[in-house]
MIMAR-155976 format. One record per residue (C-alpha): x, y, z. Coordinates in Angstrom, 2 decimals, always signed. Layout:
{px X&py Y&pz Z}
...
# end
This chain:
{px -0.06&py -0.06&pz -0.04}
{px +1.28&py +3.50&pz -1.18}
{px +0.74&py +6.77&pz +0.78}
{px +2.12&py +9.83&pz +1.42}
{px +4.40&py +10.37&pz +4.30}
{px +6.61&py +12.97&pz +5.28}
{px +9.95&py +12.71&pz +7.02}
{px +11.12&py +15.15&pz +9.45}
{px +13.65&py +16.00&pz +12.20}
{px +12.34&py +16.99&pz +15.65}
{px +14.79&py +19.05&pz +17.46}
{px +13.80&py +18.80&pz +20.99}
{px +16.08&py +20.72&pz +24.12}
{px +17.86&py +17.58&pz +24.88}
{px +18.31&py +15.69&pz +21.59}
{px +17.22&py +15.55&pz +17.91}
{px +14.58&py +12.96&pz +16.70}
{px +13.78&py +11.48&pz +13.40}
{px +10.16&py +10.52&pz +12.76}
{px +7.42&py +9.70&pz +9.72}
{px +4.19&py +11.79&pz +9.86}
{px +1.07&py +10.35&pz +8.24}
{px -2.61&py +11.36&pz +7.82}
{px -4.09&py +15.01&pz +7.78}
{px -2.99&py +17.77&pz +9.83}
{px -5.86&py +18.28&pz +12.02}
{px -6.50&py +14.47&pz +12.61}
{px -6.74&py +13.12&pz +16.04}
{px -3.18&py +13.28&pz +17.22}
{px -0.96&py +9.94&pz +17.74}
{px +2.30&py +9.18&pz +18.53}
{px +3.63&py +6.07&pz +17.29}
{px +6.52&py +4.15&pz +19.13}
{px +8.05&py +1.02&pz +17.77}
{px +9.72&py -1.76&pz +19.33}
{px +13.44&py -2.20&pz +20.71}
{px +15.91&py -2.12&pz +17.76}
{px +13.35&py -1.65&pz +15.33}
{px +12.34&py +2.15&pz +13.66}
{px +9.84&py +4.22&pz +12.20}
{px +9.41&py +1.90&pz +9.34}
{px +7.80&py -0.34&pz +11.72}
{px +4.55&py +1.51&pz +11.13}
{px +5.01&py +1.75&pz +7.08}
{px +2.29&py -0.54&pz +6.49}
{px +0.06&py -0.10&pz +9.51}
{px -0.08&py +3.88&pz +9.65}
{px -1.47&py +4.41&pz +6.13}
{px -4.49&py +2.31&pz +7.03}
{px -5.47&py +4.59&pz +10.19}
{px -7.99&py +6.89&pz +9.49}
{px -8.85&py +10.31&pz +10.74}
{px -5.68&py +10.56&pz +12.70}
{px -2.22&py +12.35&pz +12.35}
{px +0.38&py +10.00&pz +13.32}
{px +4.34&py +10.89&pz +14.35}
{px +6.00&py +7.35&pz +14.03}
{px +8.97&py +8.36&pz +15.92}
{px +12.40&py +6.83&pz +15.46}
{px +13.69&py +6.52&pz +19.39}
{px +16.76&py +7.69&pz +20.68}
{px +19.65&py +5.61&pz +19.47}
{px +17.34&py +4.24&pz +16.71}
{px +17.00&py +4.77&pz +13.06}
{px +17.54&py +8.54&pz +12.13}
{px +17.63&py +9.82&pz +15.44}
{px +20.54&py +10.95&pz +17.42}
{px +22.09&py +8.88&pz +20.19}
{px +21.90&py +10.03&pz +23.58}
{px +24.83&py +11.94&pz +25.16}
{px +28.32&py +9.85&pz +26.43}
{px +27.55&py +8.54&pz +29.78}
{px +23.34&py +8.46&pz +29.23}
{px +21.90&py +5.51&pz +28.92}
{px +18.10&py +3.99&pz +27.30}
{px +15.97&py +3.64&pz +30.26}
{px +12.46&py +3.36&pz +29.44}
{px +11.54&py +6.54&pz +31.47}
{px +13.99&py +8.54&pz +29.33}
{px +11.94&py +7.33&pz +26.15}
{px +8.51&py +8.52&pz +28.07}
{px +10.19&py +12.01&pz +28.46}
{px +11.17&py +11.98&pz +25.04}
{px +7.38&py +11.21&pz +23.67}
{px +6.06&py +14.29&pz +26.40}
{px +8.93&py +16.45&pz +24.56}
{px +7.61&py +15.80&pz +21.21}
{px +4.00&py +16.18&pz +22.27}
{px +4.92&py +19.80&pz +23.67}
{px +6.70&py +20.55&pz +20.36}
{px +3.21&py +19.85&pz +18.43}
{px +1.31&py +21.80&pz +20.80}
{px -0.75&py +18.34&pz +21.94}
{px -1.96&py +18.40&pz +25.40}
{px -3.86&py +15.35&pz +24.76}
{px -2.89&py +12.74&pz +22.60}
{px -3.08&py +9.06&pz +21.69}
{px -0.27&py +6.39&pz +22.24}
{px +0.26&py +3.23&pz +19.63}
{px +2.82&py +1.28&pz +20.44}
{px +4.29&py -2.10&pz +19.24}
{px +6.71&py -4.20&pz +21.96}
{px +9.05&py -1.62&pz +23.71}
{px +6.96&py +1.29&pz +22.42}
{px +3.75&py -0.10&pz +23.68}
{px +5.65&py -0.73&pz +27.25}
{px +6.80&py +3.04&pz +27.08}
{px +3.28&py +4.01&pz +26.22}
{px +1.71&py +2.15&pz +29.44}
{px +4.71&py +3.81&pz +32.09}
{px +3.83&py +7.54&pz +30.46}
{px -0.26&py +7.00&pz +30.61}
{px -0.12&py +5.21&pz +34.24}
{px +2.63&py +8.29&pz +35.19}
{px +0.59&py +11.13&pz +33.09}
{px -3.09&py +9.95&pz +32.87}
{px -4.08&py +13.54&pz +32.07}
{px -2.04&py +13.78&pz +28.88}
{px -3.10&py +10.38&pz +27.48}
{px -6.13&py +9.79&pz +25.47}
{px -6.13&py +6.24&pz +24.27}
{px -3.75&py +3.44&pz +24.09}
{px -3.49&py +1.59&pz +21.40}
{px -0.97&py -1.48&pz +22.06}
{px +0.51&py -4.23&pz +19.90}
{px +1.94&py -7.34&pz +21.47}
{px +3.40&py -5.44&pz +24.40}
{px +2.21&py -4.50&pz +27.97}
{px +4.74&py -4.81&pz +31.06}
{px +8.62&py -4.48&pz +31.09}
{px +11.10&py -7.28&pz +32.10}
{px +10.99&py -7.04&pz +35.97}
{px +13.31&py -8.09&pz +38.78}
{px +12.67&py -8.34&pz +42.43}
{px +14.83&py -6.84&pz +45.09}
{px +17.09&py -9.84&pz +46.16}
{px +18.51&py -9.78&pz +42.07}
{px +19.53&py -5.88&pz +42.10}
{px +22.84&py -6.66&pz +42.99}
{px +23.83&py -9.32&pz +40.41}
{px +21.91&py -7.55&pz +37.81}
{px +23.84&py -4.14&pz +38.36}
{px +26.99&py -5.81&pz +38.08}
{px +25.81&py -7.95&pz +35.16}
{px +25.33&py -4.39&pz +33.35}
{px +28.22&py -2.95&pz +34.99}
{px +30.29&py -5.69&pz +33.30}
{px +28.48&py -5.58&pz +29.88}
{px +29.23&py -1.74&pz +29.89}
{px +33.26&py -2.00&pz +30.47}
{px +33.26&py -4.98&pz +27.66}
{px +31.52&py -2.63&pz +24.93}
{px +34.24&py -0.86&pz +24.10}
{px +35.98&py -4.02&pz +22.61}
{px +32.74&py -4.93&pz +20.36}
{px +32.33&py -4.22&pz +17.02}
{px +29.12&py -4.05&pz +15.01}
{px +28.60&py -6.65&pz +12.23}
{px +29.36&py -4.84&pz +8.63}
{px +27.45&py -6.88&pz +5.96}
{px +28.80&py -6.80&pz +2.41}
{px +25.59&py -6.39&pz +0.90}
{px +22.17&py -5.27&pz +2.21}
{px +20.56&py -8.38&pz +1.34}
{px +22.95&py -10.11&pz +3.99}
{px +21.96&py -7.46&pz +6.59}
{px +17.85&py -8.01&pz +5.75}
{px +18.28&py -12.02&pz +6.27}
{px +19.98&py -11.38&pz +9.38}
{px +17.42&py -9.12&pz +10.72}
{px +14.72&py -11.78&pz +9.65}
{px +16.15&py -14.03&pz +12.64}
{px +16.47&py -11.19&pz +15.30}
{px +14.57&py -10.39&pz +18.10}
{px +10.95&py -10.83&pz +16.97}
{px +11.38&py -12.68&pz +13.92}
{px +10.11&py -10.70&pz +10.78}
{px +9.18&py -11.76&pz +7.39}
{px +11.62&py -10.76&pz +4.54}
{px +9.76&py -7.76&pz +3.63}
{px +9.35&py -6.50&pz +6.96}
{px +13.06&py -6.97&pz +7.43}
{px +13.25&py -4.75&pz +4.31}
{px +11.72&py -2.06&pz +5.54}
{px +13.15&py -1.90&pz +9.17}
{px +16.85&py -2.39&pz +7.48}
{px +16.09&py +0.19&pz +4.57}
{px +15.77&py +2.94&pz +7.54}
{px +18.31&py +0.91&pz +9.87}
{px +21.37&py +0.55&pz +7.72}
{px +24.16&py +3.02&pz +7.12}
{px +27.08&py +2.67&pz +4.59}
{px +30.58&py +1.79&pz +6.21}
{px +33.81&py +0.72&pz +4.68}
{px +33.11&py -2.77&pz +3.42}
{px +29.55&py -2.62&pz +3.24}
{px +26.85&py -1.54&pz +5.67}
{px +26.00&py -1.75&pz +9.21}
{px +23.30&py -0.57&pz +11.77}
{px +22.54&py +2.65&pz +12.77}
{px +21.54&py +1.71&pz +16.44}
{px +23.55&py +2.77&pz +18.91}
{px +25.52&py -0.24&pz +20.64}
{px +24.69&py +0.68&pz +23.98}
{px +21.11&py -0.29&pz +23.09}
{px +22.13&py -3.89&pz +23.59}
{px +23.37&py -3.55&pz +27.19}
{px +21.44&py -5.24&pz +29.98}
{px +19.41&py -3.06&pz +31.99}
{px +20.81&py -1.76&pz +35.28}
{px +17.96&py -1.68&pz +37.19}
{px +14.53&py -2.92&pz +36.41}
{px +11.11&py -2.23&pz +38.18}
{px +9.71&py -4.96&pz +40.51}
{px +6.75&py -6.89&pz +39.24}
{px +4.39&py -4.78&pz +41.84}
{px +5.84&py -1.56&pz +40.47}
{px +5.01&py -2.46&pz +36.85}
{px +1.57&py -3.78&pz +37.66}
{px +1.14&py -0.37&pz +39.34}
{px +1.49&py +1.55&pz +36.14}
{px -1.04&py -0.89&pz +34.36}
{px -3.51&py -0.32&pz +37.52}
{px -3.04&py +3.49&pz +37.22}
{px -4.61&py +3.72&pz +33.35}
{px -7.17&py +5.90&pz +33.06}
{px -7.78&py +5.78&pz +29.46}
{px -9.57&py +3.27&pz +27.24}
{px -6.98&py +0.88&pz +26.03}
{px -7.09&py -1.61&pz +22.91}
{px -4.26&py -4.53&pz +22.98}
{px -3.84&py -6.46&pz +19.85}
{px -2.42&py -9.84&pz +20.93}
{px -0.37&py -11.95&pz +18.22}
{px -1.40&py -15.61&pz +18.20}
{px +2.47&py -16.76&pz +17.82}
{px +3.62&py -13.42&pz +19.53}
{px +5.37&py -12.79&pz +22.92}
{px +2.14&py -11.95&pz +25.24}
{px +0.38&py -15.27&pz +24.56}
{px +3.58&py -17.19&pz +25.74}
{px +3.68&py -16.01&pz +29.13}
{px +1.00&py -17.71&pz +31.32}
{px +1.16&py -15.29&pz +34.08}
{px +0.59&py -12.52&pz +31.46}
{px -2.33&py -14.28&pz +30.50}
{px -3.93&py -14.57&pz +33.68}
{px -3.37&py -11.15&pz +34.24}
{px -4.94&py -9.94&pz +30.58}
{px -8.36&py -12.05&pz +31.82}
{px -8.55&py -9.14&pz +35.09}
{px -7.86&py -5.71&pz +32.98}
{px -10.53&py -3.73&pz +31.57}
{px -8.89&py -3.71&pz +28.14}
{px -10.01&py -4.13&pz +24.65}
{px -8.24&py -7.34&pz +23.51}
{px -8.03&py -8.84&pz +20.22}
{px -6.23&py -12.11&pz +19.38}
{px -5.08&py -12.17&pz +15.67}
{px -2.87&py -14.77&pz +13.77}
{px +0.64&py -13.53&pz +13.22}
{px +3.76&py -13.38&pz +14.97}
{px +5.16&py -10.33&pz +17.35}
{px +5.39&py -8.00&pz +13.92}
{px +1.89&py -9.26&pz +12.59}
{px +1.19&py -5.35&pz +11.71}
{px +4.41&py -5.42&pz +9.41}
{px +4.99&py -8.70&pz +8.24}
{px +2.51&py -8.26&pz +5.67}
{px -0.24&py -6.46&pz +4.21}
{px -3.10&py -8.83&pz +5.55}
{px -2.04&py -8.67&pz +9.14}
{px -1.66&py -4.42&pz +8.61}
{px -5.19&py -4.61&pz +7.72}
{px -6.34&py -6.83&pz +10.30}
{px -4.86&py -4.40&pz +12.93}
{px -6.08&py -1.41&pz +11.36}
{px -9.27&py -2.86&pz +11.74}
{px -9.24&py -3.11&pz +15.36}
{px -7.82&py +0.39&pz +15.75}
{px -9.69&py +2.35&pz +13.22}
{px -13.03&py +2.58&pz +15.16}
{px -11.22&py +3.00&pz +18.33}
{px -8.44&py +5.68&pz +17.61}
{px -10.64&py +7.80&pz +15.33}
{px -13.58&py +7.59&pz +17.70}
{px -14.58&py +10.93&pz +19.78}
# end
């Protein structure tokens, strides 16, 4: 499906982010948030099918064409939430909806739970809660993160002699994707280097988290949600593979859609994108 998309750069006070804009300028405001190691192209098939909305599909910091965070900074979920708020401020949006996939969905939940007065609706795709850790795990988790941070200087990104090799590698990455989906993500996520191509993503994105929320803390954000939530679950995705999460979903006042497909069902093919759009169109476009 072809559509008009506008490439923009957003100069925020603390960082410059890239984004794709879709839809009419007077459409209902939506900020779209992609998953870990993906980019704004994650919504290339879905966004054109969403009606009556103005979508700002971000490249998260460190991803795609957005700037990397400053030396010494990290990529905590709450830092992404601050970025999203700052983007909304730049567009003059006091109230807006969030469309999130995977890590983007998790970020959306944290932001909506923390600042319910700003978020109108949540449209989530196969993502809800961050990975958690309990108090007794904190020392080992911090030690793991510090060791990985020290070792990062000696690691090098892979270099692919041709783009097709990178596409095939992405197919097998986190949340395996179709060849067509990998092409879309790679076209935006690769950059030329001597010897071929490598990923634009900041290498620090692969570091383990030094601190994680506890299960109780993560659930508190879900329980603090005050807006309508529509959640798409992929039958072969990540959420339905977690029994505890399936039990939690039965207790939440969400509108839940179970659709065939994998974790990137909104991007893998045109059929999946249309199915997700059919779920979200009456939700995001309604008053």
